[in-house]
N, C-alpha and C positions, 0 to 999 in steps of 0.2 A: 825186207818187207815186214818181217816179224818185229823188228826194232821200231819201225814206224807205227805199227799197230800198238805196240806197248806204250809208245809216247802218246799216241792218240788216247789210249785207254787211261793213262795217267792224267792227261788234260781233262778228259771227261769226268773222271773221278773227282778232280779238283773243282770243276764247275759244279758238279753235283753236291759236293760238300758245302760249297759257297752258297748255293741256292737253298739247301736245307737249313743252313745257318740263318740265312735271310728270312726264310719262312718261319723259323722258330722265334726270331726277333719280332716279326710282325704279329705272330700269335700271342706273344707276351704282351705287346702293346694293345692288342685287341681285348685280352682279358682285363687289363687295367681300365681301358675305356668302357668296357661292358659294366664293370663294377661302378665306375663313375656315373655312367648313364643311369644305372639302376638306383643308385643313391639319390641322384637328382630327381628322378621320377618319383621315388618314395617321398622325398621332401615336398615336392609339388603336391602330390595327392594328400599328404598329411595336412599341409597348410590349407589347401583348398577345402578339405572336409571341415576343418576347424573353422575356417572363415564362413562357410555356408551355415554351419551350426550356430555360430555366434550371431550372424545376421538374422537368421530366422528366430532364434530364441530372444534376441534383443527386440525384435519387432513384436513378438508376442507380449513381452514384458511392457513395452511401450503402450500397446493397446490396452493392457490391463490397467496401467497407470492412468491413461486417459479416461477409461471407464470409471475407475474409482474417483478420479477428480470430478467427473461430471456428477457422480452420486453425492459427493461431498456438498455440492451446491444445492442439492435438494433436501438434505437432512435439516431437520428443525432442531431447536434447542433441546428438545426432549429425546432426540436420537443420539445421545452422548456415546453410548457403547458402540453403536454402528459407526459413528463418526471416528471414534478412536480406532476401531478395527480397520476402517478404510485407510486412515493415515498410516497405520502400522503396515498394512499391505503395500501401500505406495512406497514406503521406505524399503521394504524387503525387495520389491521389484527393482528399485533403483540400485540397491546393493548388488543384486544379481547381475544387472547390466554392467556395473562397474567391475565385478569379479570376472565376468566373461571377457571384458575388454583387457583387463590386466593379464589374464591367462593367454589371450591371443597375442598381446604384445610380448610376453615372455617367450612364447613359441617362436615368434619372428626373430627376437634377439638371439635365441638359441641357434638359429640358422644364419646369423650374421646380417639380419635386416633390422631396420628401424621402423619401417612402415610397410603395409601390405603392397603398395605400388612397386616395391622392390622385388616382389615375387616374379614379375615379368623378366627381370634379369636372370633369375634362376631358370626360367623357362627358355630364355634365349641360350644360356649356357648348355642346357640339355639338348637343344636343337643343334648347336654347333658340335657338341660331342657326338651326337647321332650321325651327323653328316660326315664327321671324321671317321667314325666307325664304319660307315658304308664305304668310304674311300679305301680304308685299310682292308676291308673285306675283299674288295675288288683286287687290291694288290696281292692279297694272300691267294686268291684264285689264279691270278696271272702267274704267280710264283709256282703254284702247284702244276699249272699247265707246262711251264718251262721245265720243271723237274720231270714231268712225264716225257717231254721231248728228249731231254738229256738221257733218261733211262732207255728210251728207244735207241738212241745213238750208242749207248753203252752196250745194249744187247746185240746190236749189229756188229759192233767192234769185237765183242766176245765171240760171236758166231764166226766172224772172219778169222780170228786167231785160232779157234778150234779147228775150223776147216783147213786152214793153211798148215796146221801141225799134223794133219792126217797124211799117211803115205799116199802117193799119187794114185794108186789103184783103188783106194777107198774114198777118195774125194767126191766122186760123182754120187756114190751111194750115201756118203756122209751128208751131202747137201740135202738129200731128201729127208734124212732122219733129223737133221738140225732144224730145218724149217718146219 
């Protein structure tokens, strides 16, 4: 009987070691996925913020240009200084639009994109990674539950071994103390 219990104990210990190893592997993968998700989310937020800023700032610049161009049509030959200032302002606003667009393009290229439409691909990759993360989290929980069950089995086996090693007259009282 004791030999059977020891064999059972060895088998349980082997299962436990295997499950713990499996859980460690899952946890390593979860950390990698979490880092990947975080990086993707940061990239998305950064590009979206820059895109929003660029669109709004370019809209303001375009409105200023339209306003200046409309004023240009109303200046007379005697309003040379004002006309010159308005043309200079239009050039500055066009340059600002161009600089913002260049900066936005550089940011996209930094993240492996040629145009803003490719941002959706990053969003999709983030969603896929997030789904994989949830699936692996479920696997980790299942693994933890299995470890708990194995630990219960281990405790029962140890209780039986201890109980069976007690002298006959102490077994009954030993049962009460062990449980």
